[in-house]
ZADO-1210 file (C-alpha; in nm, 4 decimals, padded with zeros to 6 digits):
<atoms>
<atom x="00.5909" y="-01.5233" z="00.6153" code="MET" pos="1"/>
<atom x="00.7106" y="-01.8293" z="00.8061" code="HIS" pos="2"/>
<atom x="01.0685" y="-01.7266" z="00.7323" code="ASN" pos="3"/>
<atom x="01.1024" y="-01.3472" z="00.7721" code="PRO" pos="4"/>
<atom x="01.4791" y="-01.3580" z="00.7223" code="THR" pos="5"/>
<atom x="01.4105" y="-01.4285" z="00.3540" code="ARG" pos="6"/>
<atom x="01.3388" y="-01.0587" z="00.3048" code="ARG" pos="7"/>
<atom x="01.6982" y="-00.9646" z="00.3949" code="ASN" pos="8"/>
<atom x="01.8857" y="-01.2030" z="00.1652" code="ARG" pos="9"/>
<atom x="02.0295" y="-00.9163" z="-00.0457" code="ASN" pos="10"/>
<atom x="02.1281" y="-00.6763" z="00.2302" code="ILE" pos="11"/>
<atom x="02.4792" y="-00.5437" z="00.1802" code="GLY" pos="12"/>
<atom x="02.4974" y="-00.6642" z="-00.1809" code="THR" pos="13"/>
<atom x="02.4936" y="-00.4787" z="-00.5110" code="ALA" pos="14"/>
<atom x="02.1264" y="-00.5690" z="-00.5501" code="LYS" pos="15"/>
<atom x="02.0548" y="-00.3334" z="-00.2621" code="GLN" pos="16"/>
<atom x="02.2803" y="-00.0629" z="-00.4055" code="GLY" pos="17"/>
<atom x="02.5806" y="-00.1342" z="-00.1845" code="HIS" pos="18"/>
<atom x="02.8828" y="00.0605" z="-00.3039" code="GLY" pos="19"/>
<atom x="02.6870" y="00.2839" z="-00.5410" code="LYS" pos="20"/>
<atom x="02.6603" y="00.6611" z="-00.5276" code="ASP" pos="21"/>
<atom x="02.3681" y="00.7469" z="-00.3017" code="ASN" pos="22"/>
<atom x="02.2995" y="01.1025" z="-00.4087" code="SER" pos="23"/>
<atom x="01.9941" y="01.0187" z="-00.6214" code="MET" pos="24"/>
<atom x="01.8713" y="00.6940" z="-00.4694" code="VAL" pos="25"/>
<atom x="01.6584" y="00.6281" z="-00.1659" code="VAL" pos="26"/>
<atom x="01.9124" y="00.5499" z="00.1108" code="PRO" pos="27"/>
<atom x="01.9352" y="00.2106" z="00.2795" code="TYR" pos="28"/>
<atom x="02.1216" y="00.2410" z="00.6124" code="PRO" pos="29"/>
<atom x="02.3219" y="-00.0749" z="00.6793" code="ALA" pos="30"/>
<atom x="02.3086" y="-00.0348" z="01.0572" code="VAL" pos="31"/>
<atom x="01.9315" y="-00.0137" z="01.0880" code="GLU" pos="32"/>
<atom x="01.8818" y="-00.2993" z="00.8382" code="MET" pos="33"/>
<atom x="01.5412" y="-00.1679" z="00.7280" code="LYS" pos="34"/>
<atom x="01.3983" y="-00.0995" z="00.3852" code="VAL" pos="35"/>
<atom x="01.3137" y="00.2684" z="00.3379" code="PHE" pos="36"/>
<atom x="00.9379" y="00.2160" z="00.3711" code="TYR" pos="37"/>
<atom x="00.9910" y="00.0562" z="00.7143" code="GLU" pos="38"/>
<atom x="01.1698" y="00.3605" z="00.8538" code="ARG" pos="39"/>
<atom x="00.9144" y="00.5858" z="01.0170" code="MET" pos="40"/>
<atom x="00.9073" y="00.9177" z="01.1940" code="GLY" pos="41"/>
<atom x="00.6735" y="00.9912" z="01.4854" code="PRO" pos="42"/>
<atom x="00.3662" y="00.7704" z="01.4630" code="TYR" pos="43"/>
<atom x="00.0660" y="00.6554" z="01.6612" code="LYS" pos="44"/>
<atom x="-00.1250" y="00.3294" z="01.6444" code="LYS" pos="45"/>
<atom x="-00.4763" y="00.2159" z="01.7226" code="VAL" pos="46"/>
<atom x="-00.6511" y="-00.1217" z="01.6897" code="THR" pos="47"/>
<atom x="-00.9961" y="-00.2056" z="01.5577" code="HIS" pos="48"/>
<atom x="-01.1642" y="-00.5470" z="01.5622" code="THR" pos="49"/>
<atom x="-01.3609" y="-00.6344" z="01.2512" code="LEU" pos="50"/>
<atom x="-01.5309" y="-00.9692" z="01.1934" code="ASN" pos="51"/>
<atom x="-01.3318" y="-01.1096" z="01.4893" code="ARG" pos="52"/>
<atom x="-01.0081" y="-00.9973" z="01.3241" code="HIS" pos="53"/>
<atom x="-00.7981" y="-00.7246" z="01.4832" code="THR" pos="54"/>
<atom x="-00.6390" y="-00.4680" z="01.2558" code="PHE" pos="55"/>
<atom x="-00.3657" y="-00.2346" z="01.3777" code="THR" pos="56"/>
<atom x="-00.3559" y="00.1070" z="01.2126" code="PHE" pos="57"/>
<atom x="-00.0215" y="00.2855" z="01.2240" code="VAL" pos="58"/>
<atom x="-00.0455" y="00.6549" z="01.1377" code="VAL" pos="59"/>
<atom x="00.2691" y="00.8552" z="01.0747" code="GLU" pos="60"/>
<atom x="00.2687" y="01.2288" z="01.1401" code="LYS" pos="61"/>
<atom x="00.2521" y="01.4261" z="00.8153" code="THR" pos="62"/>
<atom x="00.4582" y="01.7211" z="00.6931" code="ARG" pos="63"/>
<atom x="00.3103" y="02.0621" z="00.6187" code="ASP" pos="64"/>
<atom x="00.0691" y="02.0388" z="00.3256" code="ASN" pos="65"/>
<atom x="00.0956" y="01.6576" z="00.3172" code="SER" pos="66"/>
<atom x="-00.2160" y="01.4629" z="00.4034" code="PHE" pos="67"/>
<atom x="-00.3462" y="01.1114" z="00.4491" code="HIS" pos="68"/>
<atom x="-00.6231" y="01.1051" z="00.1888" code="ALA" pos="69"/>
<atom x="-00.8022" y="00.8104" z="00.3540" code="CYS" pos="70"/>
<atom x="-00.9129" y="00.8185" z="00.7146" code="THR" pos="71"/>
<atom x="-00.9047" y="00.5129" z="00.9399" code="ILE" pos="72"/>
<atom x="-01.2844" y="00.4992" z="00.9271" code="ASP" pos="73"/>
<atom x="-01.2798" y="00.5157" z="00.5463" code="ASP" pos="74"/>
<atom x="-01.0474" y="00.2160" z="00.5388" code="ILE" pos="75"/>
<atom x="-01.2505" y="00.0209" z="00.7946" code="ILE" pos="76"/>
<atom x="-01.5606" y="00.0652" z="00.5797" code="PHE" pos="77"/>
<atom x="-01.3820" y="-00.0813" z="00.2760" code="ILE" pos="78"/>
<atom x="-01.2352" y="-00.3655" z="00.4836" code="LEU" pos="79"/>
<atom x="-01.5910" y="-00.4541" z="00.5832" code="GLU" pos="80"/>
<atom x="-01.6621" y="-00.5301" z="00.2166" code="GLN" pos="81"/>
<atom x="-01.3720" y="-00.7782" z="00.1878" code="ILE" pos="82"/>
<atom x="-01.4535" y="-01.1419" z="00.2782" code="PRO" pos="83"/>
<atom x="-01.3142" y="-01.2160" z="00.6266" code="PRO" pos="84"/>
<atom x="-01.1519" y="-01.5323" z="00.4922" code="SER" pos="85"/>
<atom x="-00.9282" y="-01.3039" z="00.2838" code="HIS" pos="86"/>
<atom x="-00.7883" y="-01.1296" z="00.5930" code="TYR" pos="87"/>
<atom x="-00.5535" y="-01.4197" z="00.6690" code="GLY" pos="88"/>
<atom x="-00.2745" y="-01.2887" z="00.8910" code="ASP" pos="89"/>
<atom x="-00.2889" y="-00.9408" z="00.7389" code="LEU" pos="90"/>
<atom x="-00.3526" y="-00.7086" z="01.0297" code="SER" pos="91"/>
<atom x="-00.1216" y="-00.4103" z="00.9746" code="LEU" pos="92"/>
<atom x="-00.2417" y="-00.1005" z="00.7865" code="ILE" pos="93"/>
<atom x="00.0222" y="00.1727" z="00.7665" code="VAL" pos="94"/>
<atom x="-00.0553" y="00.5335" z="00.6748" code="LEU" pos="95"/>
<atom x="00.2944" y="00.6518" z="00.5933" code="ARG" pos="96"/>
<atom x="00.4625" y="00.9859" z="00.5243" code="GLN" pos="97"/>
<atom x="00.7225" y="00.9399" z="00.2472" code="PRO" pos="98"/>
<atom x="01.0296" y="01.1623" z="00.2347" code="THR" pos="99"/>
<atom x="01.0658" y="01.4191" z="-00.0439" code="ARG" pos="100"/>
<atom x="01.3335" y="01.2061" z="-00.2101" code="LYS" pos="101"/>
<atom x="01.1040" y="00.9029" z="-00.2016" code="GLU" pos="102"/>
<atom x="00.8218" y="01.1083" z="-00.3521" code="GLU" pos="103"/>
<atom x="01.0539" y="01.1996" z="-00.6398" code="THR" pos="104"/>
<atom x="01.2284" y="00.8661" z="-00.6983" code="LEU" pos="105"/>
<atom x="00.9807" y="00.6023" z="-00.5737" code="ARG" pos="106"/>
<atom x="00.6311" y="00.7573" z="-00.5944" code="PRO" pos="107"/>
<atom x="00.3458" y="00.5149" z="-00.5261" code="VAL" pos="108"/>
<atom x="-00.0098" y="00.5333" z="-00.3948" code="TRP" pos="109"/>
<atom x="00.0442" y="00.2284" z="-00.1776" code="GLY" pos="110"/>
<atom x="00.2282" y="-00.0993" z="-00.1295" code="ARG" pos="111"/>
<atom x="00.1690" y="-00.4511" z="-00.0102" code="PHE" pos="112"/>
<atom x="00.4611" y="-00.5889" z="00.1929" code="ILE" pos="113"/>
<atom x="00.4730" y="-00.9628" z="00.2567" code="TYR" pos="114"/>
<atom x="00.6996" y="-00.9277" z="00.5599" code="SER" pos="115"/>
<atom x="00.7045" y="-00.5795" z="00.7120" code="TYR" pos="116"/>
<atom x="00.9269" y="-00.5156" z="01.0123" code="GLU" pos="117"/>
<atom x="00.7399" y="-00.3223" z="01.2794" code="PHE" pos="118"/>
<atom x="00.8209" y="-00.2973" z="01.6499" code="GLU" pos="119"/>
<atom x="01.0551" y="-00.6003" z="01.6412" code="LYS" pos="120"/>
<atom x="00.8047" y="-00.8213" z="01.4600" code="GLY" pos="121"/>
<atom x="00.7373" y="-00.9167" z="01.0977" code="PHE" pos="122"/>
<atom x="00.3878" y="-00.8878" z="00.9501" code="TYR" pos="123"/>
<atom x="00.2132" y="-00.8724" z="00.6133" code="PRO" pos="124"/>
<atom x="00.1104" y="-00.5080" z="00.5712" code="ALA" pos="125"/>
<atom x="-00.0717" y="-00.2682" z="00.3430" code="VAL" pos="126"/>
<atom x="00.0817" y="00.0777" z="00.3155" code="ILE" pos="127"/>
<atom x="-00.1002" y="00.3878" z="00.1910" code="LEU" pos="128"/>
<atom x="00.1211" y="00.6917" z="00.1431" code="GLU" pos="129"/>
<atom x="00.0448" y="01.0524" z="00.2311" code="ALA" pos="130"/>
<atom x="00.0499" y="01.2965" z="-00.0596" code="VAL" pos="131"/>
<atom x="00.1987" y="01.6457" z="-00.0750" code="ASP" pos="132"/>
<atom x="-00.0621" y="01.8690" z="-00.2380" code="LEU" pos="133"/>
<atom x="00.2122" y="02.1130" z="-00.3418" code="ASP" pos="134"/>
<atom x="00.3376" y="01.8511" z="-00.5872" code="ARG" pos="135"/>
<atom x="00.1960" y="01.7771" z="-00.9306" code="GLN" pos="136"/>
<atom x="00.1302" y="01.4487" z="-01.1064" code="PHE" pos="137"/>
<atom x="00.3769" y="01.4026" z="-01.3928" code="LYS" pos="138"/>
<atom x="00.4163" y="01.0972" z="-01.6123" code="TRP" pos="139"/>
<atom x="00.6353" y="01.0586" z="-01.9205" code="GLY" pos="140"/>
<atom x="00.4719" y="01.0498" z="-02.2635" code="LYS" pos="141"/>
<atom x="00.6260" y="00.7158" z="-02.3633" code="LYS" pos="142"/>
<atom x="00.3949" y="00.4649" z="-02.1963" code="LEU" pos="143"/>
<atom x="00.3807" y="00.0880" z="-02.2020" code="SER" pos="144"/>
<atom x="00.0457" y="-00.0838" z="-02.2499" code="VAL" pos="145"/>
<atom x="00.0305" y="-00.1374" z="-01.8732" code="GLU" pos="146"/>
<atom x="00.1045" y="00.2320" z="-01.8097" code="ASP" pos="147"/>
<atom x="-00.1640" y="00.3366" z="-02.0572" code="GLN" pos="148"/>
<atom x="-00.4161" y="00.1225" z="-01.8719" code="GLN" pos="149"/>
<atom x="-00.3136" y="00.2758" z="-01.5401" code="GLU" pos="150"/>
<atom x="-00.3417" y="00.6255" z="-01.6865" code="LEU" pos="151"/>
<atom x="-00.6993" y="00.5483" z="-01.7895" code="GLN" pos="152"/>
<atom x="-00.7760" y="00.4205" z="-01.4402" code="ARG" pos="153"/>
<atom x="-00.6478" y="00.7480" z="-01.2949" code="LEU" pos="154"/>
<atom x="-00.8723" y="00.9426" z="-01.5319" code="LYS" pos="155"/>
<atom x="-01.1644" y="00.7264" z="-01.4216" code="ASP" pos="156"/>
<atom x="-01.0771" y="00.8121" z="-01.0603" code="ASP" pos="157"/>
<atom x="-01.1312" y="01.1781" z="-01.1475" code="GLY" pos="158"/>
<atom x="-00.7760" y="01.3052" z="-01.1935" code="HIS" pos="159"/>
<atom x="-00.7852" y="01.5910" z="-01.4514" code="PRO" pos="160"/>
<atom x="-00.4909" y="01.4600" z="-01.6554" code="ILE" pos="161"/>
<atom x="-00.3768" y="01.6661" z="-01.9533" code="THR" pos="162"/>
<atom x="-00.0985" y="01.6176" z="-02.2061" code="LEU" pos="163"/>
<atom x="00.1770" y="01.8791" z="-02.1772" code="GLY" pos="164"/>
<atom x="00.4884" y="01.9256" z="-02.3903" code="LYS" pos="165"/>
<atom x="00.6821" y="01.6502" z="-02.2135" code="ARG" pos="166"/>
<atom x="00.4516" y="01.4863" z="-01.9616" code="HIS" pos="167"/>
<atom x="00.1013" y="01.3861" z="-01.8742" code="TYR" pos="168"/>
<atom x="00.0158" y="01.6263" z="-01.5925" code="GLU" pos="169"/>
<atom x="-00.2488" y="01.6817" z="-01.3257" code="ALA" pos="170"/>
<atom x="-00.2807" y="01.8780" z="-01.0039" code="ASP" pos="171"/>
<atom x="-00.3333" y="01.6652" z="-00.6965" code="TYR" pos="172"/>
<atom x="-00.6606" y="01.7008" z="-00.5089" code="THR" pos="173"/>
<atom x="-00.7416" y="01.5168" z="-00.1872" code="LEU" pos="174"/>
<atom x="-01.0743" y="01.3930" z="-00.3222" code="GLU" pos="175"/>
<atom x="-00.9253" y="01.2330" z="-00.6350" code="ASN" pos="176"/>
<atom x="-00.6360" y="01.0812" z="-00.4414" code="ILE" pos="177"/>
<atom x="-00.8882" y="00.9351" z="-00.1973" code="ARG" pos="178"/>
<atom x="-01.0809" y="00.7840" z="-00.4897" code="ASN" pos="179"/>
<atom x="-00.7626" y="00.6167" z="-00.6120" code="THR" pos="180"/>
<atom x="-00.6295" y="00.4935" z="-00.2794" code="GLN" pos="181"/>
<atom x="-00.9573" y="00.3891" z="-00.1188" code="LEU" pos="182"/>
<atom x="-01.1467" y="00.2328" z="-00.4082" code="TYR" pos="183"/>
<atom x="-00.8532" y="00.0900" z="-00.6079" code="ARG" pos="184"/>
<atom x="-00.5186" y="00.0865" z="-00.4247" code="THR" pos="185"/>
<atom x="-00.6418" y="-00.0680" z="-00.1003" code="LEU" pos="186"/>
<atom x="-00.8298" y="-00.3528" z="-00.2783" code="PRO" pos="187"/>
<atom x="-00.5380" y="-00.3963" z="-00.5220" code="HIS" pos="188"/>
<atom x="-00.2837" y="-00.4438" z="-00.2433" code="GLU" pos="189"/>
<atom x="-00.5229" y="-00.6801" z="-00.0665" code="PHE" pos="190"/>
<atom x="-00.5445" y="-00.8683" z="-00.3956" code="GLY" pos="191"/>
<atom x="-00.1695" y="-00.9336" z="-00.3849" code="HIS" pos="192"/>
<atom x="-00.2145" y="-01.0954" z="-00.0453" code="TYR" pos="193"/>
<atom x="-00.5117" y="-01.3062" z="-00.1560" code="VAL" pos="194"/>
<atom x="-00.3022" y="-01.4262" z="-00.4510" code="HIS" pos="195"/>
<atom x="-00.0317" y="-01.5313" z="-00.2045" code="TYR" pos="196"/>
<atom x="-00.2898" y="-01.7099" z="00.0100" code="LEU" pos="197"/>
<atom x="-00.4256" y="-01.8983" z="-00.2902" code="GLU" pos="198"/>
<atom x="-00.0845" y="-02.0126" z="-00.4129" code="VAL" pos="199"/>
<atom x="00.0904" y="-02.0749" z="-00.0812" code="VAL" pos="200"/>
<atom x="-00.1180" y="-02.0840" z="00.2347" code="GLU" pos="201"/>
<atom x="-00.4532" y="-02.2319" z="00.1307" code="TRP" pos="202"/>
<atom x="-00.2895" y="-02.5302" z="-00.0398" code="LEU" pos="203"/>
<atom x="-00.1142" y="-02.6347" z="00.2791" code="GLY" pos="204"/>
<atom x="-00.2057" y="-02.9370" z="00.4869" code="GLU" pos="205"/>
<atom x="-00.2041" y="-02.9743" z="00.8627" code="GLU" pos="206"/>
<atom x="00.1310" y="-03.0914" z="01.0004" code="ASP" pos="207"/>
<atom x="00.2940" y="-03.0787" z="00.6574" code="GLU" pos="208"/>
<atom x="00.6759" y="-03.0536" z="00.6531" code="PRO" pos="209"/>
<atom x="00.8203" y="-02.7044" z="00.6340" code="TYR" pos="210"/>
<atom x="00.9882" y="-02.7916" z="00.3029" code="GLU" pos="211"/>
<atom x="00.6455" y="-02.8343" z="00.1376" code="ALA" pos="212"/>
<atom x="00.5410" y="-02.4819" z="00.2397" code="TRP" pos="213"/>
<atom x="00.8796" y="-02.3422" z="00.1354" code="GLU" pos="214"/>
<atom x="00.8477" y="-02.4995" z="-00.2096" code="LYS" pos="215"/>
<atom x="00.5120" y="-02.3249" z="-00.2682" code="ARG" pos="216"/>
<atom x="00.6485" y="-02.0008" z="-00.1257" code="ASP" pos="217"/>
<atom x="00.9486" y="-02.0104" z="-00.3596" code="ASP" pos="218"/>
<atom x="00.7199" y="-02.0872" z="-00.6530" code="ALA" pos="219"/>
<atom x="00.5039" y="-01.7854" z="-00.5757" code="TYR" pos="220"/>
<atom x="00.7979" y="-01.5462" z="-00.5616" code="PHE" pos="221"/>
<atom x="00.9230" y="-01.6802" z="-00.8944" code="ARG" pos="222"/>
<atom x="00.5974" y="-01.5787" z="-01.0635" code="LEU" pos="223"/>
<atom x="00.6402" y="-01.2890" z="-01.3087" code="PRO" pos="224"/>
<atom x="00.5509" y="-00.9487" z="-01.1712" code="ARG" pos="225"/>
<atom x="00.3031" y="-00.9063" z="-01.4568" code="SER" pos="226"/>
<atom x="00.1116" y="-01.2165" z="-01.3448" code="GLU" pos="227"/>
<atom x="00.0857" y="-01.0844" z="-00.9893" code="LYS" pos="228"/>
<atom x="-00.0319" y="-00.7466" z="-01.1155" code="GLU" pos="229"/>
<atom x="-00.2985" y="-00.9035" z="-01.3374" code="VAL" pos="230"/>
<atom x="-00.4374" y="-01.0946" z="-01.0381" code="PHE" pos="231"/>
<atom x="-00.4352" y="-00.7878" z="-00.8108" code="ALA" pos="232"/>
<atom x="-00.6014" y="-00.5664" z="-01.0741" code="HIS" pos="233"/>
<atom x="-00.8702" y="-00.8291" z="-01.1360" code="ALA" pos="234"/>
<atom x="-00.9352" y="-00.8616" z="-00.7614" code="TYR" pos="235"/>
<atom x="-00.9642" y="-00.4845" z="-00.7183" code="ALA" pos="236"/>
<atom x="-01.1830" y="-00.4440" z="-01.0274" code="ASP" pos="237"/>
<atom x="-01.4221" y="-00.7161" z="-00.9127" code="LYS" pos="238"/>
<atom x="-01.4539" y="-00.5645" z="-00.5650" code="LEU" pos="239"/>
<atom x="-01.5001" y="-00.2136" z="-00.7036" code="LYS" pos="240"/>
<atom x="-01.7661" y="-00.3299" z="-00.9478" code="GLN" pos="241"/>
<atom x="-01.9524" y="-00.5040" z="-00.6659" code="TYR" pos="242"/>
<atom x="-01.9345" y="-00.2014" z="-00.4342" code="MET" pos="243"/>
<atom x="-02.0469" y="00.0324" z="-00.7128" code="THR" pos="244"/>
<atom x="-02.3386" y="-00.1911" z="-00.8144" code="LYS" pos="245"/>
<atom x="-02.4528" y="-00.2191" z="-00.4511" code="GLN" pos="246"/>
<atom x="-02.4314" y="00.1586" z="-00.4023" code="GLY" pos="247"/>
<atom x="-02.1606" y="00.1186" z="-00.1376" code="ILE" pos="248"/>
<atom x="-01.9213" y="00.3536" z="-00.3152" code="ILE" pos="249"/>
<atom x="-01.8673" y="00.6371" z="-00.3533" code="PRO" pos="250"/>
<atom x="-01.9317" y="00.7533" z="00.0026" code="PHE" pos="251"/>
<atom x="-01.8589" y="01.0690" z="00.1975" code="GLU" pos="252"/>
<atom x="-01.5420" y="01.0934" z="00.4013" code="ARG" pos="253"/>
<atom x="-01.5756" y="00.9267" z="00.7389" code="ARG" pos="254"/>
<atom x="-01.3690" y="01.0829" z="01.0114" code="ILE" pos="255"/>
<atom x="-01.4003" y="01.0013" z="01.3810" code="ASP" pos="256"/>
<atom x="-01.2469" y="01.2980" z="01.5586" code="GLU" pos="257"/>
<atom x="-01.2510" y="01.1108" z="01.8909" code="ALA" pos="258"/>
<atom x="-01.0428" y="00.8317" z="01.7366" code="ARG" pos="259"/>
<atom x="-00.7985" y="01.0862" z="01.5942" code="ILE" pos="260"/>
<atom x="-00.7741" y="01.2566" z="01.9335" code="ALA" pos="261"/>
<atom x="-00.7070" y="00.9157" z="02.0908" code="GLU" pos="262"/>
<atom x="-00.4130" y="00.8813" z="01.8544" code="LEU" pos="263"/>
<atom x="-00.2811" y="01.2192" z="01.9593" code="GLY" pos="264"/>
<atom x="-00.3009" y="01.3443" z="01.5994" code="LEU" pos="265"/>
<atom x="-00.4755" y="01.6403" z="01.4420" code="ASP" pos="266"/>
<atom x="-00.7722" y="01.6343" z="01.2078" code="VAL" pos="267"/>
<atom x="-00.5489" y="01.8462" z="00.9811" code="GLU" pos="268"/>
<atom x="-00.3360" y="01.5350" z="00.9141" code="ASP" pos="269"/>
<atom x="-00.6323" y="01.4063" z="00.7116" code="PHE" pos="270"/>
<atom x="-00.8148" y="01.7184" z="00.5962" code="CYS" pos="271"/>
<atom x="-00.6608" y="02.0445" z="00.4712" code="PRO" pos="272"/>
</atoms>
């Protein structure tokens, strides 16, 4: 985060797909120098101060029959349950509309980005992606242990997953997607950031040399992906268990139509 140029070290190289056929990959335009999830269509933004910390919500306009399953007010309510000390410098929440190609090749519920380029600045950010309700959940039958665990989590979220001839399948519903993104994905992505804070930022000392911070930062990014995922899952599970035990979740959709009007968006972007 102190060195945002780190994120671009592979631009123009084979690691970023340079020189490869682009017909069935998510494109990476060399001129714009942005990762695909940083390229946005028309969007609006609004700020909200919570526990003396200001969050900026960036909401991208959705396509027909695509919706943001979580409203801004839904997300704010969950953020209220996260310890303020875990906010760190994370202030950007992006509700993003993926392209059709991205939905096919890189489908995710959400992402945590350590250094997200937005309006000529770089920020840690949580992204939650809009979902096209015309599409159907499909997952191959050959699953790793990690995939099997995730499949069970999706069933617990309420997704009516069945085993077809070639895939695990389920129809998308806004309610079940909201369960996944709001109660699991959002805390999970926050967990990635808290892990980073624990390993890199919270171990720092005042006026320490930059090289000391860089050494911890490098060490964090050398950690195996599986180790980061275990931490994020544990963080999300602990928060979900607490919210469930306290009767905080589940809760009815919260939608402030005045806030949506302030953004210049339609309620239909969030509710079919």
